[in-house]
C-alpha positions as CSV (number, residue, x, y, z in Angstrom):
1,M,0.0,0.0,0.0
2,R,1.3,3.4,-1.0
3,S,0.4,6.3,1.3
4,L,0.8,10.1,0.9
5,V,1.2,11.8,4.3
6,I,1.1,15.6,4.8
7,D,1.3,17.8,7.9
8,R,0.6,21.6,7.5
9,S,-0.1,22.3,11.2
10,S,3.1,24.2,12.0
11,A,5.7,26.6,10.7
12,R,7.5,23.7,9.1
13,P,5.0,21.9,6.8
14,S,6.1,18.5,5.4
15,M,5.1,15.6,3.3
16,A,6.2,11.9,3.2
17,V,5.5,8.9,1.0
18,F,5.3,5.4,2.4
19,E,5.3,2.0,0.7
20,D,3.6,-0.1,3.3
21,S,5.5,0.9,6.4
22,E,8.7,2.0,4.7
23,Q,9.3,5.7,4.1
24,V,10.5,6.3,0.6
25,C,10.7,10.1,0.3
26,E,10.1,13.3,2.3
27,K,9.9,17.0,1.7
28,I,10.0,19.8,4.3
29,W,9.0,23.4,3.6
30,D,10.2,26.4,5.8
31,G,7.7,29.0,6.8
32,E,4.1,29.2,8.0
33,P,1.6,27.3,5.8
34,T,-0.3,29.8,3.6
35,R,-3.7,29.7,1.9
36,A,-2.0,30.3,-1.5
37,P,-2.3,27.3,-3.8
38,T,1.4,27.4,-4.7
39,W,2.1,24.7,-2.2
40,L,0.1,22.2,-4.3
41,T,2.3,23.0,-7.3
42,E,5.4,22.4,-5.1
43,L,3.9,19.2,-3.8
44,A,3.1,17.9,-7.3
45,R,6.7,18.7,-8.4
46,A,8.2,16.9,-5.4
47,L,6.1,13.8,-6.1
48,A,6.9,14.0,-9.9
49,D,10.6,14.0,-9.0
50,H,10.0,10.5,-7.6
51,G,7.8,9.4,-10.5
52,L,4.6,9.8,-8.4
53,G,1.2,11.4,-9.1
54,G,-2.0,11.7,-7.0
55,A,-3.6,8.7,-8.6
56,S,-0.7,6.4,-7.6
57,F,-1.6,6.4,-3.9
58,D,-3.8,3.9,-2.1
59,A,-4.4,6.0,1.0
60,F,-3.8,9.5,2.4
61,V,-3.0,10.7,5.9
62,C,-3.2,14.2,7.4
63,G,-1.7,15.7,10.6
64,L,-4.8,17.1,12.4
65,G,-3.1,19.6,14.8
66,P,-3.6,21.4,17.0
67,G,-2.0,24.2,15.0
68,S,-2.6,26.3,11.9
69,F,-6.3,25.7,11.3
70,S,-6.2,27.1,7.8
71,G,-3.1,25.0,7.0
72,I,-4.7,21.8,8.3
73,R,-8.0,22.5,6.5
74,A,-6.2,23.2,3.2
75,C,-4.3,19.9,3.6
76,L,-7.5,17.9,4.3
77,S,-9.3,19.5,1.4
78,A,-6.4,18.6,-1.0
79,L,-6.1,15.0,0.2
80,Q,-9.9,14.5,0.1
81,G,-9.8,15.9,-3.5
82,L,-7.2,13.3,-4.4
83,A,-9.0,10.5,-2.7
84,L,-12.5,11.2,-4.0
85,P,-12.4,9.9,-7.6
86,D,-11.6,6.4,-6.6
87,G,-13.1,6.4,-3.1
88,K,-9.7,6.0,-1.4
89,P,-9.4,6.5,2.3
90,V,-8.2,9.6,4.1
91,Y,-7.0,9.2,7.7
92,G,-5.8,11.6,10.4
93,V,-3.7,11.5,13.5
94,A,-2.9,14.3,15.9
95,S,0.2,16.3,14.9
96,A,1.0,16.7,18.6
97,A,1.3,12.9,18.9
98,A,3.6,12.8,15.9
99,L,5.7,15.6,17.6
100,A,5.9,13.6,20.8
101,L,7.0,10.5,18.8
102,G,9.7,12.5,17.0
103,Q,11.1,14.0,20.2
104,A,11.1,10.9,22.4
105,E,14.3,9.1,23.1
106,G,13.4,5.4,23.5
107,A,10.5,4.8,25.9
108,E,9.7,8.2,27.4
109,R,6.9,10.4,28.6
110,V,6.6,13.6,26.5
111,T,4.3,16.6,27.1
112,V,3.5,18.8,24.1
113,V,2.4,22.4,24.9
114,G,0.9,24.9,22.5
115,D,-0.5,28.4,22.4
116,A,-4.3,28.1,22.1
117,R,-4.8,31.9,22.0
118,R,-7.6,33.5,23.9
119,N,-5.3,33.5,27.0
120,R,-5.1,29.8,27.0
121,L,-2.6,27.0,26.4
122,W,-3.2,23.5,25.3
123,C,-1.2,20.5,26.5
124,V,-1.2,16.7,26.3
125,T,1.1,14.1,27.8
126,Y,2.0,11.0,25.9
127,E,3.7,7.7,26.9
128,V,5.9,7.1,23.9
129,R,7.7,4.0,22.6
130,S,9.6,5.3,19.7
131,D,10.9,1.9,18.5
132,A,7.3,0.7,18.0
133,A,5.9,4.1,16.8
134,Q,3.4,3.9,19.7
135,V,1.9,6.6,21.7
136,R,-0.6,6.5,24.6
137,I,-2.3,9.3,26.5
138,H,-0.8,9.4,30.0
139,G,-3.3,7.8,32.3
140,D,-6.0,7.3,29.7
141,G,-4.7,4.7,27.2
142,L,-5.2,4.9,23.4
143,P,-5.4,8.4,21.9
144,S,-8.5,9.4,20.0
145,H,-6.6,11.9,17.9
146,T,-9.4,14.4,18.6
147,A,-9.8,17.4,20.9
148,E,-10.8,15.0,23.7
149,D,-7.1,14.1,24.1
150,F,-6.1,17.7,25.1
151,Q,-6.3,19.9,28.1
152,L,-7.0,23.6,27.7
153,V,-5.6,25.6,30.6
154,P,-4.8,29.2,31.7
155,S,-1.1,29.9,31.8
156,D,-1.0,29.9,35.6
157,A,-2.4,26.4,35.7
158,L,0.1,24.8,33.3
159,G,2.4,23.5,35.9
160,R,-0.5,21.7,37.7
161,A,-1.7,20.2,34.4
162,V,1.6,18.5,33.5
163,P,2.8,15.4,35.2
164,D,6.3,15.2,36.8
165,A,9.3,13.7,35.0
166,T,8.2,14.5,31.4
167,R,10.1,16.0,28.5
168,I,8.4,19.3,27.6
169,V,8.3,20.3,23.9
170,S,6.5,23.0,21.9
171,A,6.3,24.3,18.3
172,D,5.4,27.6,19.9
173,W,8.7,28.0,21.8
174,E,9.3,31.6,20.6
175,R,6.0,32.8,22.1
176,L,6.0,30.6,25.2
177,E,9.7,30.5,26.1
178,S,9.4,32.8,29.1
179,L,6.4,31.0,30.5
180,L,7.9,27.6,30.0
181,R,11.2,28.5,31.6
182,A,9.4,30.0,34.6
183,T,7.2,27.0,35.0
184,F,9.5,24.0,34.5
185,A,13.1,23.0,35.4
186,A,15.5,23.6,32.5
187,D,16.5,20.0,32.2
188,R,12.9,19.1,31.3
189,L,12.7,21.5,28.4
190,V,13.6,21.1,24.8
191,A,14.7,24.7,24.5
192,R,13.9,25.4,20.9
193,A,10.9,25.2,18.6
194,V,10.3,21.7,17.4
195,Y,7.7,20.7,14.8
196,P,5.7,17.7,13.9
197,A,6.9,15.9,10.8
198,A,4.8,14.1,8.2
199,A,7.2,11.2,8.5
200,D,6.2,10.7,12.1
201,V,2.5,11.3,11.3
202,G,2.8,8.4,8.8
203,R,4.7,6.2,11.3
204,L,1.8,6.6,13.8
205,A,-0.9,6.0,11.3
206,L,0.7,2.9,9.8
207,A,1.9,1.4,13.1
208,E,-1.5,1.5,14.8
209,P,-4.3,1.5,12.2
210,S,-7.0,1.1,14.8
211,C,-6.2,4.5,16.3
212,R,-6.2,6.7,13.2
213,V,-9.3,8.7,12.4
214,R,-11.3,8.0,9.4
215,E,-13.2,11.0,8.1
216,P,-10.9,13.3,10.0
217,L,-11.4,16.9,11.0
218,P,-8.9,19.6,12.2
219,I,-8.4,19.5,16.0
220,Y,-9.9,22.7,17.2
221,L,-9.9,23.5,20.9
222,H,-12.4,26.5,21.0
223,P,-15.1,26.7,22.2
224,A,-14.4,24.6,25.3
225,V,-14.4,21.1,23.9
226,A,-11.3,20.1,25.8
227,A,-11.1,19.4,29.5
228,A,-10.3,22.7,31.4
229,A,-7.9,22.6,34.3
230,G,-7.3,25.1,37.0
C-alpha cells in the first residue's frame, strides 16, 4: 500500500511517502503554511521527482493539529480531493502525537504544549515507545486523535496540568519560552521550537491503524471542547 502523508499544522510543513510501512521520500517546507495554492504545485513537483502522481496512492494521511487551522483545513481538502475519484481512504492523526514521537528518546513520557490563543494554552502528555511508533495518552490509554485528548488551561495552571518527569516540547517556543522557563526546570525543556513531521504522522498512522481517524477533522480547541484545568 502506498500512502501520501502531509502535515501543515506548523511553521515547518512537510510531506512523506510510504510504501507499506517504509518511508521512501520526504519534503520539508520552511515557513508558515499559507492559503495560497502554490504549495500544491510544489507538492506535485516533489512527487513527480519520484515518479509519483496523485492517482498512484492507495491512502492519504493528514496531521490534524492542533496548530494552523487554515493549514490543516487546506491539507485535508487537498487530500480529500485526491481521494474522491476512486473512493480511497483519508485518515488523520494528531500532529501533537507525531511531535511527541519524533522527540522521544526510546520509551519516554513527553508533554506537548501549544498556544491556544484567547489567553489559554493546550497540553497533552503521551507515553511514547519510539521503537514501535506507539503513543498512549498518559493515564488514559489509546489516543482518540481528537480534541478530547487535550487539556485547555490558563497559563498559571500549566504546571499543575503537566505530570512530573516529562520532557516538555513546543512548536510555539518563541511565544512561550518565558512562561515555560518560569514553570519547568531547565533539564525538562527542549529549549527550541520543534515541529511535527509528516514522516512521524505516517509512522503513527501505519503502526496503529485502529487509532487513526477515518473522516478526520482539524483538531480545534475552542469553544471549550477540551477538559479545562485550574
